[in-house]
Backbone as ProteinMPNN parsed JSONL, in Angstrom:
{"seq_chain_A": "MKWHYGWVIVLVGALMTCIGIGSMFSLAVFMQPIATETGWSRSGISMAATLDFLFMGAASFFWGALSDKFGTRVVVLSGSALLGAGLVTASRATTLIEFQLLFGVLIGVAIGSYYAPMMAAATDFSVAASSSGEQPLVSSDNRGRSDSARRAGIDTIAAPSRKRLKIPSQSASSRP", "coords_chain_A": {"N_chain_A": [[-2.502, -31.403, 23.136], [-3.736, -28.804, 22.87], [-5.459, -26.844, 20.767], [-5.383, -23.425, 19.836], [-7.764, -20.98, 19.313], [-7.656, -19.33, 17.752], [-6.195, -20.159, 15.871], [-7.934, -21.371, 13.838], [-8.818, -19.231, 13.281], [-7.258, -18.308, 11.524], [-6.781, -20.376, 9.707], [-8.867, -20.624, 8.579], [-9.666, -17.635, 7.504], [-7.156, -18.115, 5.391], [-8.329, -20.038, 3.617], [-10.446, -18.578, 2.33], [-9.732, -15.902, 1.897], [-7.817, -17.424, -0.17], [-10.149, -18.288, -1.62], [-11.373, -16.126, -2.56], [-9.58, -14.666, -3.811], [-8.778, -16.688, -6.06], [-11.007, -16.837, -7.377], [-11.031, -14.204, -9.009], [-8.212, -14.557, -10.075], [-9.071, -16.857, -11.958], [-10.426, -15.113, -14.001], [-8.41, -15.344, -16.262], [-8.206, -18.203, -16.97], [-11.021, -18.148, -17.875], [-10.769, -16.656, -20.179], [-10.283, -17.008, -22.722], [-12.377, -18.853, -23.76], [-14.257, -16.775, -22.708], [-14.211, -15.029, -24.866], [-14.364, -16.149, -27.01], [-17.056, -16.62, -27.336], [-18.484, -14.66, -26.461], [-17.586, -12.71, -28.33], [-16.355, -10.698, -27.223], [-13.295, -8.358, -27.24], [-9.679, -9.834, -26.032], [-8.128, -8.046, -23.986], [-10.118, -6.174, -23.768], [-11.294, -8.046, -22.031], [-9.901, -8.624, -20.404], [-9.525, -5.881, -18.948], [-11.039, -6.533, -16.564], [-9.793, -7.375, -14.881], [-7.724, -5.769, -13.976], [-9.462, -3.513, -12.919], [-10.085, -5.5, -10.686], [-8.174, -5.278, -9.475], [-7.571, -2.457, -8.396], [-10.089, -1.874, -7.563], [-10.35, -3.4, -5.513], [-8.097, -2.725, -3.585], [-8.668, 0.138, -3.158], [-11.115, -0.854, -1.479], [-10.363, -2.018, 0.132], [-9.684, -0.123, 2.233], [-12.197, 1.107, 2.803], [-13.481, -1.742, 3.907], [-12.099, -2.25, 5.848], [-12.552, -0.334, 7.701], [-14.844, -0.779, 8.404], [-14.662, -3.609, 9.767], [-13.424, -2.703, 12.559], [-15.468, -1.291, 13.349], [-17.278, -3.54, 13.203], [-16.574, -5.983, 12.957], [-14.88, -8.635, 12.555], [-16.072, -10.517, 11.598], [-18.833, -10.264, 10.127], [-18.328, -8.45, 8.436], [-16.651, -9.903, 6.717], [-18.113, -11.999, 6.063], [-20.282, -10.121, 5.039], [-18.625, -9.788, 2.804], [-18.461, -11.843, 1.469], [-20.974, -12.681, 0.699], [-21.547, -10.936, -0.913], [-19.52, -11.393, -3.51], [-20.471, -13.817, -4.229], [-22.75, -12.927, -5.421], [-21.834, -11.192, -7.567], [-20.244, -12.883, -9.136], [-22.359, -14.587, -9.827], [-23.96, -12.443, -10.868], [-21.867, -11.531, -13.003], [-21.933, -13.777, -14.6], [-23.74, -13.963, -15.989], [-23.656, -11.232, -17.713], [-23.959, -9.037, -20.576], [-23.393, -7.197, -21.944], [-19.575, -6.181, -22.623], [-19.399, -3.878, -20.996], [-20.997, -4.228, -18.712], [-20.237, -6.428, -17.663], [-16.932, -5.856, -17.177], [-17.875, -3.996, -15.388], [-19.168, -5.737, -13.598], [-17.782, -7.867, -12.942], [-15.006, -6.854, -12.784], [-15.559, -4.453, -10.972], [-17.473, -5.133, -8.743], [-16.665, -7.288, -8.214], [-13.959, -6.96, -7.136], [-14.741, -4.923, -5.222], [-15.914, -6.82, -3.135], [-13.664, -9.114, -2.322], [-12.22, -7.484, -1.56], [-13.098, -7.093, 1.298], [-11.466, -9.135, 2.317], [-9.007, -9.318, 2.983], [-7.778, -7.215, 4.138], [-9.391, -7.31, 6.518], [-9.171, -10.035, 7.513], [-5.862, -9.863, 8.32], [-6.046, -8.491, 9.813], [-7.228, -9.849, 12.16], [-5.712, -12.029, 12.236], [-3.417, -11.062, 12.541], [-4.444, -9.684, 15.765], [-4.676, -12.117, 16.758], [-1.499, -13.212, 16.525], [-0.557, -11.264, 18.891], [-1.637, -12.213, 21.139], [-1.258, -14.233, 20.891], [1.726, -14.604, 21.406], [1.921, -13.69, 23.996], [0.905, -15.353, 25.223], [2.718, -17.27, 25.076], [2.599, -19.045, 22.604], [3.725, -19.444, 19.586], [4.659, -16.649, 17.679], [2.813, -15.044, 15.038], [4.125, -13.411, 13.313], [7.16, -12.599, 13.083], [9.57, -10.676, 15.271], [12.394, -8.849, 15.591], [14.332, -7.943, 19.119], [13.39, -5.62, 20.06], [10.529, -5.338, 19.55], [9.358, -4.506, 16.624], [8.401, -5.997, 13.524], [10.0, -8.296, 11.577], [9.352, -7.319, 8.354], [8.574, -4.887, 8.745], [11.074, -3.706, 9.529], [13.054, -4.136, 7.408], [11.683, -2.501, 5.522], [12.286, -0.117, 7.026], [9.796, 0.389, 8.908], [8.54, 1.882, 12.02], [7.053, -0.204, 13.979], [4.168, 0.658, 15.696], [2.158, -1.355, 18.675], [-1.601, -0.171, 18.875], [-4.382, 0.499, 20.758], [-7.078, -1.628, 20.1], [-6.41, -3.057, 17.114], [-5.269, -0.97, 15.79], [-2.501, 0.432, 14.031], [0.204, 2.314, 14.308], [2.353, 4.47, 12.698], [5.729, 5.228, 12.602], [8.177, 6.75, 11.379], [11.407, 5.301, 10.943], [15.22, 5.586, 12.334], [17.767, 6.268, 10.426], [18.9, 3.838, 7.96], [21.39, 3.415, 8.609], [22.312, 3.744, 11.144], [21.255, 1.629, 12.69], [21.679, -1.328, 14.425]], "CA_chain_A": [[-1.859, -30.368, 22.723], [-4.977, -27.863, 22.233], [-5.738, -25.643, 19.412], [-6.065, -22.688, 20.169], [-8.934, -21.084, 18.38], [-6.937, -18.266, 16.469], [-5.094, -20.713, 14.338], [-9.131, -21.695, 13.553], [-9.246, -17.891, 12.495], [-6.219, -17.85, 10.773], [-6.745, -21.647, 8.895], [-10.247, -19.986, 7.724], [-9.273, -16.753, 6.921], [-6.514, -17.887, 4.562], [-9.078, -20.469, 2.52], [-11.466, -17.361, 2.703], [-8.852, -15.642, 0.728], [-7.665, -18.453, -1.813], [-11.651, -18.821, -2.889], [-11.696, -14.654, -2.986], [-8.394, -14.332, -4.979], [-8.738, -17.715, -6.806], [-12.541, -16.229, -8.274], [-10.522, -13.396, -9.405], [-7.514, -15.07, -11.004], [-9.934, -17.411, -12.67], [-10.268, -14.517, -15.465], [-7.233, -15.288, -17.003], [-8.066, -19.266, -17.453], [-11.55, -18.32, -18.828], [-10.551, -15.276, -20.729], [-9.994, -17.464, -23.984], [-14.133, -19.455, -23.999], [-15.086, -15.727, -22.948], [-13.872, -14.529, -25.786], [-14.753, -17.057, -28.088], [-18.055, -16.758, -26.776], [-18.973, -13.192, -26.347], [-16.94, -12.136, -29.875], [-15.208, -9.838, -26.646], [-11.769, -8.644, -27.656], [-9.387, -10.135, -25.158], [-7.834, -6.801, -23.629], [-11.376, -5.779, -22.861], [-11.741, -8.846, -21.007], [-8.53, -7.924, -19.372], [-9.844, -4.73, -18.04], [-12.107, -6.335, -15.431], [-8.85, -7.634, -13.897], [-6.948, -4.499, -13.826], [-10.471, -3.098, -12.198], [-10.188, -6.236, -9.932], [-6.765, -5.051, -8.142], [-8.301, -1.458, -8.213], [-10.597, -1.369, -6.794], [-10.125, -4.458, -3.775], [-7.316, -1.83, -2.653], [-9.06, 0.927, -2.814], [-12.442, -1.003, -0.734], [-9.724, -2.76, 1.832], [-9.682, 0.684, 3.587], [-13.476, 0.282, 3.455], [-13.802, -2.499, 4.73], [-10.917, -2.298, 6.793], [-12.744, 0.624, 9.136], [-16.056, -1.196, 8.834], [-14.212, -4.276, 10.431], [-13.207, -2.493, 13.228], [-16.627, -1.249, 13.55], [-18.597, -4.403, 13.21], [-16.222, -7.301, 13.544], [-14.097, -9.454, 10.899], [-17.139, -11.978, 10.724], [-19.756, -9.415, 9.173], [-17.344, -8.048, 6.823], [-16.689, -11.233, 5.793], [-19.508, -13.083, 5.474], [-21.176, -9.326, 3.646], [-17.812, -9.835, 0.879], [-18.736, -13.192, 0.751], [-22.205, -12.67, 0.042], [-21.032, -9.439, -1.781], [-18.656, -11.729, -3.99], [-21.283, -14.83, -4.978], [-23.48, -11.973, -6.141], [-21.079, -10.6, -8.28], [-20.301, -14.235, -9.94], [-23.241, -15.1, -10.886], [-24.258, -11.386, -12.376], [-21.236, -11.468, -14.204], [-21.787, -14.843, -15.348], [-25.064, -13.01, -17.176], [-23.67, -10.051, -18.276], [-24.039, -9.069, -22.087], [-22.151, -6.64, -23.074], [-18.425, -6.105, -22.297], [-19.319, -2.954, -20.005], [-21.586, -4.743, -18.186], [-19.155, -7.159, -17.449], [-16.164, -4.699, -16.094], [-18.134, -3.078, -14.466], [-19.757, -6.578, -12.24], [-16.456, -8.808, -12.687], [-13.832, -6.145, -12.522], [-16.242, -3.732, -9.494], [-18.172, -5.721, -7.765], [-16.189, -8.912, -7.755], [-12.908, -6.079, -6.54], [-14.794, -4.37, -3.674], [-15.857, -7.903, -2.406], [-12.661, -9.247, -2.366], [-11.302, -6.27, -0.703], [-13.216, -7.972, 2.417], [-11.031, -10.546, 3.067], [-7.419, -9.054, 3.109], [-7.537, -6.283, 5.248], [-9.971, -7.772, 8.378], [-8.418, -11.347, 8.049], [-5.229, -10.06, 8.615], [-6.407, -7.984, 11.886], [-7.613, -10.739, 13.037], [-4.427, -12.909, 12.115], [-2.492, -10.148, 14.076], [-4.824, -9.948, 16.994], [-4.552, -13.709, 17.592], [-0.672, -13.475, 17.203], [-0.381, -10.39, 19.935], [-2.43, -12.475, 22.274], [-0.376, -16.293, 21.033], [3.21, -14.458, 21.449], [1.973, -12.986, 25.21], [0.831, -16.596, 25.813], [4.161, -17.585, 25.018], [2.75, -19.735, 21.954], [4.633, -19.34, 18.221], [3.787, -15.797, 17.059], [2.481, -15.197, 13.018], [4.965, -12.369, 13.207], [8.327, -12.704, 13.979], [9.84, -9.462, 15.334], [13.525, -8.669, 16.799], [14.279, -7.5, 20.806], [12.684, -4.117, 19.719], [9.069, -5.506, 19.212], [9.32, -4.419, 15.421], [8.577, -6.845, 12.662], [10.687, -7.855, 10.436], [9.061, -6.63, 7.407], [8.093, -3.927, 8.884], [12.633, -3.148, 9.987], [13.371, -3.663, 6.401], [10.91, -1.284, 5.436], [12.266, 1.282, 7.718], [9.191, 1.312, 9.758], [8.61, 1.194, 13.653], [5.384, -0.257, 14.396], [3.652, 0.492, 17.78], [0.462, -1.567, 18.821], [-2.462, 0.848, 19.766], [-5.278, -0.329, 21.135], [-8.113, -1.636, 18.614], [-5.795, -3.009, 16.206], [-5.11, 0.046, 14.62], [-0.925, 0.762, 14.205], [0.688, 4.458, 14.298], [3.468, 4.287, 11.827], [6.713, 6.182, 13.277], [9.301, 6.475, 10.588], [13.057, 4.472, 11.951], [15.992, 5.69, 12.304], [18.105, 5.38, 8.926], [19.645, 2.095, 8.191], [23.034, 3.433, 8.812], [22.477, 3.647, 12.604], [20.945, 0.507, 13.427], [22.646, -1.77, 15.004]], "C_chain_A": [[-3.031, -29.813, 22.514], [-4.762, -26.626, 21.627], [-5.765, -24.584, 19.6], [-7.127, -21.673, 18.943], [-8.613, -19.952, 17.499], [-6.182, -18.967, 15.381], [-6.349, -21.406, 13.493], [-9.349, -20.571, 12.489], [-8.534, -17.413, 11.226], [-6.377, -19.254, 9.223], [-8.409, -20.714, 7.245], [-10.076, -18.766, 7.186], [-7.946, -17.026, 5.692], [-7.424, -18.49, 3.349], [-9.978, -19.552, 2.042], [-10.775, -16.44, 1.305], [-8.518, -16.141, -0.504], [-8.94, -18.298, -2.268], [-11.72, -16.786, -3.515], [-10.753, -14.484, -4.258], [-8.47, -15.508, -6.392], [-9.927, -17.518, -7.872], [-11.838, -15.285, -9.006], [-9.601, -13.248, -10.25], [-7.561, -15.963, -11.86], [-9.968, -17.098, -13.717], [-9.708, -15.479, -16.686], [-7.351, -16.593, -17.535], [-9.524, -19.465, -18.431], [-11.907, -17.07, -19.927], [-10.822, -15.882, -22.565], [-11.72, -17.857, -24.847], [-14.628, -17.763, -24.148], [-15.428, -15.038, -24.322], [-14.806, -15.057, -27.249], [-16.442, -16.63, -28.129], [-19.32, -15.924, -26.916], [-18.6, -12.651, -27.823], [-16.12, -10.394, -28.89], [-13.756, -9.178, -27.08], [-10.98, -9.143, -25.743], [-8.91, -9.14, -23.945], [-9.194, -5.973, -22.891], [-12.128, -6.135, -21.766], [-10.674, -8.713, -19.755], [-8.685, -6.977, -18.507], [-10.16, -4.763, -16.655], [-10.918, -6.979, -14.902], [-8.117, -6.576, -13.409], [-8.177, -4.037, -12.784], [-10.351, -3.476, -10.786], [-9.292, -5.529, -8.865], [-7.213, -3.504, -7.823], [-8.901, -1.026, -7.26], [-10.946, -2.275, -5.076], [-9.056, -3.835, -3.276], [-8.065, -0.795, -2.096], [-10.732, 0.003, -1.213], [-11.602, -1.15, 0.48], [-9.674, -1.623, 2.889], [-11.25, 0.558, 3.984], [-14.372, -0.451, 4.008], [-13.016, -2.702, 5.804], [-11.34, -1.822, 8.062], [-14.026, -0.168, 9.669], [-16.149, -2.692, 10.012], [-13.918, -4.14, 11.733], [-14.465, -2.088, 13.949], [-18.018, -1.945, 14.171], [-18.524, -5.416, 13.51], [-16.242, -7.464, 12.457], [-15.138, -10.399, 10.362], [-17.881, -11.52, 10.357], [-19.278, -8.992, 8.278], [-16.906, -9.173, 5.982], [-17.218, -12.216, 5.612], [-20.423, -11.675, 4.531], [-20.262, -9.676, 2.428], [-18.021, -11.162, 0.04], [-19.829, -13.203, -0.093], [-22.27, -11.478, -1.458], [-20.36, -10.246, -3.598], [-19.522, -12.925, -4.912], [-22.08, -14.014, -5.755], [-23.024, -11.687, -7.249], [-20.572, -11.855, -9.444], [-21.326, -14.195, -10.843], [-24.075, -13.779, -11.56], [-23.336, -11.19, -13.171], [-21.364, -12.287, -14.965], [-23.106, -14.342, -16.538], [-24.754, -11.953, -17.737], [-23.445, -10.252, -19.671], [-23.681, -8.598, -22.918], [-20.566, -6.386, -21.895], [-18.237, -4.973, -21.119], [-19.813, -3.199, -18.984], [-20.182, -5.996, -17.328], [-18.16, -7.143, -17.003], [-16.55, -4.314, -15.182], [-18.691, -4.23, -12.864], [-18.457, -7.257, -11.952], [-15.491, -7.812, -11.815], [-14.019, -5.142, -10.851], [-16.518, -4.218, -8.36], [-17.48, -7.014, -7.223], [-14.513, -7.797, -7.028], [-13.324, -6.108, -5.482], [-15.331, -5.696, -3.212], [-14.557, -8.944, -1.712], [-11.5, -8.747, -1.386], [-11.391, -6.605, 0.708], [-12.93, -8.737, 2.905], [-9.757, -9.71, 3.714], [-7.161, -8.417, 4.307], [-8.179, -6.566, 6.795], [-9.299, -9.29, 8.655], [-6.821, -10.731, 8.828], [-4.934, -9.529, 9.656], [-6.762, -8.988, 12.422], [-6.818, -11.827, 12.771], [-3.736, -12.008, 13.289], [-2.811, -9.875, 15.303], [-4.465, -11.047, 17.712], [-2.577, -13.512, 17.8], [-0.084, -12.104, 17.945], [-0.198, -11.708, 20.773], [-1.725, -14.378, 22.042], [0.923, -15.724, 21.464], [2.813, -14.04, 22.709], [1.057, -14.719, 25.752], [1.68, -17.512, 25.701], [3.751, -18.9, 23.826], [3.58, -18.849, 20.196], [3.811, -18.152, 17.797], [3.412, -15.758, 15.452], [3.946, -14.353, 12.423], [6.158, -12.676, 13.513], [9.392, -11.517, 14.321], [11.484, -9.824, 16.383], [13.406, -7.855, 17.991], [13.525, -6.225, 20.702], [11.18, -4.256, 19.603], [8.524, -5.105, 17.412], [9.044, -5.929, 14.546], [9.478, -6.857, 12.062], [10.732, -7.138, 9.105], [9.037, -5.391, 7.53], [9.845, -2.829, 9.005], [12.694, -2.762, 8.407], [12.559, -2.831, 5.486], [11.201, 0.062, 5.848], [11.407, 1.497, 8.626], [9.146, 0.812, 10.887], [6.958, 1.2, 13.444], [4.832, 0.023, 15.784], [2.533, 0.38, 17.99], [-0.093, -0.183, 19.892], [-3.809, 0.052, 19.656], [-6.588, -0.542, 19.834], [-7.287, -1.833, 17.601], [-5.255, -1.997, 15.409], [-3.28, 0.309, 15.204], [-0.437, 2.112, 13.722], [1.933, 3.498, 13.847], [4.297, 5.626, 11.694], [7.919, 5.756, 11.99], [10.437, 6.071, 11.607], [13.761, 5.577, 12.053], [16.498, 5.355, 10.902], [18.987, 4.066, 8.93], [20.879, 1.958, 8.619], [23.397, 3.018, 10.237], [21.964, 2.802, 13.218], [21.55, -0.247, 13.102], [22.75, -2.984, 14.111]], "O_chain_A": [[-3.631, -30.518, 21.702], [-4.063, -25.662, 21.935], [-6.99, -24.483, 19.527], [-7.019, -21.878, 17.734], [-9.339, -19.69, 16.54], [-5.703, -18.518, 14.34], [-6.005, -22.017, 12.481], [-9.805, -20.684, 11.351], [-8.851, -16.631, 10.329], [-6.118, -19.019, 8.043], [-8.648, -20.491, 6.058], [-10.448, -18.81, 6.014], [-7.736, -16.021, 5.012], [-7.479, -17.884, 2.278], [-10.385, -19.952, 0.951], [-11.182, -16.356, 0.146], [-8.748, -15.64, -1.605], [-8.987, -18.14, -3.488], [-12.05, -16.385, -4.631], [-11.106, -14.231, -5.41], [-8.238, -15.153, -7.548], [-9.849, -17.95, -9.022], [-12.073, -15.598, -10.173], [-9.614, -12.348, -11.09], [-6.595, -16.191, -12.587], [-9.747, -17.889, -14.634], [-10.261, -16.076, -17.609], [-6.758, -16.684, -18.61], [-9.615, -20.298, -19.333], [-13.004, -16.697, -20.342], [-11.431, -15.241, -23.421], [-12.157, -17.445, -25.921], [-15.176, -17.33, -25.162], [-16.51, -14.633, -24.748], [-15.541, -14.528, -28.083], [-16.894, -16.32, -29.231], [-20.484, -16.153, -27.245], [-19.527, -12.126, -28.439], [-15.604, -9.415, -29.429], [-12.998, -10.132, -27.26], [-11.497, -8.906, -24.651], [-9.347, -9.465, -22.841], [-9.232, -5.367, -21.82], [-12.916, -5.579, -21.001], [-10.791, -8.722, -18.53], [-8.151, -7.026, -17.399], [-9.94, -3.922, -15.783], [-11.386, -7.306, -13.811], [-7.912, -6.59, -12.195], [-7.834, -4.215, -11.615], [-10.404, -2.69, -9.84], [-9.601, -5.276, -7.701], [-7.172, -3.356, -6.602], [-8.622, -0.204, -6.388], [-11.494, -1.928, -4.03], [-8.79, -4.372, -2.201], [-8.213, -0.663, -0.881], [-11.033, 0.598, -0.178], [-11.867, -0.653, 1.575], [-9.631, -1.853, 4.098], [-11.641, 0.098, 5.057], [-15.498, -0.213, 4.445], [-13.42, -3.429, 6.712], [-10.998, -2.273, 9.155], [-14.327, -0.283, 10.857], [-17.074, -2.947, 10.782], [-14.019, -5.173, 12.395], [-14.602, -2.479, 15.108], [-18.985, -1.625, 14.862], [-19.396, -6.09, 14.058], [-16.935, -7.011, 11.546], [-15.209, -10.921, 9.249], [-18.362, -12.432, 9.685], [-19.793, -9.129, 7.168], [-16.857, -9.234, 4.754], [-16.819, -13.231, 5.041], [-21.108, -11.967, 3.551], [-20.723, -9.851, 1.3], [-17.903, -11.504, -1.137], [-19.831, -13.576, -1.266], [-22.872, -11.4, -2.53], [-20.687, -9.737, -4.67], [-19.324, -13.003, -6.124], [-22.161, -14.375, -6.929], [-23.803, -11.902, -8.177], [-20.592, -11.553, -10.637], [-21.366, -13.932, -12.045], [-24.745, -13.934, -12.581], [-23.676, -10.649, -14.223], [-21.051, -12.022, -16.126], [-23.115, -14.49, -17.76], [-25.662, -11.514, -18.443], [-22.907, -11.268, -20.11], [-23.529, -8.91, -24.099], [-20.587, -6.429, -20.665], [-17.248, -4.987, -20.385], [-19.354, -2.582, -18.023], [-19.45, -5.808, -16.357], [-17.879, -8.123, -16.314], [-15.909, -4.185, -14.139], [-18.683, -3.911, -11.675], [-18.026, -7.245, -10.799], [-15.25, -7.881, -10.61], [-13.195, -5.05, -9.941], [-16.056, -3.941, -7.254], [-17.666, -7.598, -6.156], [-14.06, -8.474, -6.105], [-12.869, -6.854, -4.615], [-14.815, -5.575, -2.101], [-14.693, -9.434, -0.591], [-10.519, -9.203, -0.799], [-10.403, -6.564, 1.441], [-13.561, -9.299, 3.801], [-9.663, -9.543, 4.93], [-6.528, -8.849, 5.271], [-7.71, -6.213, 7.877], [-8.966, -9.67, 9.778], [-6.619, -11.178, 9.957], [-3.976, -9.776, 10.389], [-6.47, -8.94, 13.616], [-7.362, -12.854, 13.177], [-3.591, -12.212, 14.494], [-1.905, -9.757, 16.128], [-4.065, -11.095, 18.876], [-2.135, -13.619, 18.943], [1.033, -11.813, 17.516], [0.879, -12.226, 21.071], [-1.759, -15.343, 22.806], [1.473, -16.608, 22.121], [3.952, -13.727, 23.057], [0.714, -14.818, 26.93], [1.462, -18.612, 26.209], [4.485, -19.879, 23.965], [3.812, -17.645, 20.09], [2.61, -18.269, 17.554], [3.889, -16.644, 14.742], [4.606, -14.614, 11.418], [6.157, -13.215, 14.62], [10.226, -11.427, 13.42], [11.689, -10.574, 17.337], [12.47, -7.057, 18.032], [12.963, -5.966, 21.765], [10.553, -3.197, 19.557], [7.395, -5.422, 17.04], [9.543, -6.949, 15.021], [10.055, -5.807, 11.778], [11.708, -6.513, 8.69], [9.411, -4.666, 6.608], [9.908, -1.637, 8.702], [12.504, -1.619, 7.992], [13.19, -2.522, 4.475], [10.72, 1.099, 5.39], [11.613, 2.462, 9.362], [9.51, -0.34, 11.124], [6.096, 1.982, 13.045], [5.217, -0.513, 16.823], [1.707, 1.272, 17.793], [0.362, 0.436, 20.854], [-4.192, -0.742, 18.796], [-6.875, 0.241, 18.929], [-7.2, -0.828, 16.896], [-4.781, -2.279, 14.309], [-2.896, 0.357, 16.372], [-0.841, 2.755, 12.753], [2.359, 2.422, 14.267], [3.992, 6.661, 11.101], [8.379, 4.63, 11.799], [10.449, 6.393, 12.795], [13.16, 6.642, 11.905], [15.981, 4.475, 10.214], [19.586, 3.514, 9.854], [21.46, 0.922, 8.94], [24.325, 2.285, 10.581], [22.037, 2.929, 14.441], [22.067, -0.339, 11.989], [23.64, -3.814, 14.297]]}, "name": "protein", "num_of_chains": 1, "seq": "MKWHYGWVIVLVGALMTCIGIGSMFSLAVFMQPIATETGWSRSGISMAATLDFLFMGAASFFWGALSDKFGTRVVVLSGSALLGAGLVTASRATTLIEFQLLFGVLIGVAIGSYYAPMMAAATDFSVAASSSGEQPLVSSDNRGRSDSARRAGIDTIAAPSRKRLKIPSQSASSRP"}
């Protein structure tokens, strides 16, 4: 049985996302030692995690647009370099605000480069796999809507270049 290259993309994407999210969530493990060593408050250190999530979400739009223009590989490689730089510089922060900016903002922006572009790449593979007879990553009903979109009440129509048009569906009571 020959493996489709798309499965490699899916596995590498999952690994990269786990590394990125894992580095972000590691703050909870190291919070007490950081607080003890630096004298910073735990709430101040936790603020970096809040900034991580905010900037990860906001940066995903930016990284997604860059992914459409330059490709997933360039975006994920850039985000990985930014993640490495963020982790190294955050480890050398001397003030709490510096740590919050480096760990919270820089790492949040870097991790945003993984999720949206890798999901788009996996979706591309899923569409290609379903047309070639392989099991698609997203299950769908007979009208082509994904189950999660159907539960959310949104019809998704595939458009060229990984873009999706979101069209509100009929009310839940009118569905079979």
